[in-house]
N, C-alpha and C positions, 0 to 999 in steps of 0.2 A: 214873422221871423221869430225863431226861438234861440235863446242863448242860455248858457249855464255858467255858473261860477263855482269853483270848488276851493275849499279851504285846505291847504296843504299842512301836514304835520309830520315832522321827522321824529322817529323814535330812537331811543338809545340802542336798540338791537339792529339798527340800520334800515329798518323797514320804513315805509312811507304810507300815510293815509291821505286820501283826498275825500272831502266830505262836503256835500251840498246843503247840509242842515243850516238853516238860518231862520230868521223871524220876519224879515221884511226887506223893503227896498234898501240896497246897499250891502246887505248880507250875502254870503254865499247862497246859491240856490238857482232855481229855474226862473227865467224871465221870458215873457212874451212881449214882443215889440210890434207895434203897428204904426205905419206911416200915416200921419194925419195932415199931410201937406208937405210942401217943399222944405219947411224948416221946423216941422213939429213931429214928434214921435210920442205915442202913448205906450206906457210900460205897465205891465201887470207882473206882480210877483206871485209865482205859483207855489203856495205853501204846502199843497197836498202831495207834491212829488219830491222825494228825497233819494239821493244816490250816494253810494259809499264804495270806495276802492281801498283795498289794503294790498300794497305791493311789497314783496319781500323775496329774499333769497333763501332757499331751503338749505339744510345742512350739506346736501350733496351738490350744491352750486347751481340749482335750477331757479331761474327767475319766475315767480308766480304772482298771480293777482286773484284776490277774492273780490267779487263785484256784486253788489246788492242794490236793488231798486225797490222802493216802497211807494205805494200810492194810497192815499187816505189812511195811512198807518198800517196798511197790509202789505206783506211781501208779495211782489209780483214777478220778480226775476232774481235769480241767484246763479252766478257763474263762478267757476273756479278754473283758471286756465294757466298754461305755461306761456312764457314769452321768449321767443328765440330771435337771434339776429337773422336777417334774411339769408346771409351766406351759409348758415348752418342748417337750412331746411333740407338740403340733400342728405345730410347725415340722419335725418329722420325717416328717410325713404319716401318723402313727399315730393311729388313732381307737379308743381303748379306752374302755369304759364307765367312768364315775366310780363308785367304790365308794359304797355306801349304808350307812346306819347298821346295825351288826350284821354287816357283811360283813368277813371276815378280810382 
């Protein structure tokens, strides 16, 4: 099982960052958990994987996120996306099927 913990930080401009940078157990970051019996769990802190989100509203009112992932200090993923309320997707001209019960 894998879990992650992100450190939130609100900025004066209203934006928000979520950062997984840490140094060890108890810090924000990525953890691998392994069951070692009915009452024991082994935990590894994954130092080599870092994730960063910057969520903000543009001057024209669009909610955006810059998302970056680094592994072994190297950039492996960089995304820049818009975030919309589900009700507004029709205004984008997007016709996606609605999820049904039991659909992830």
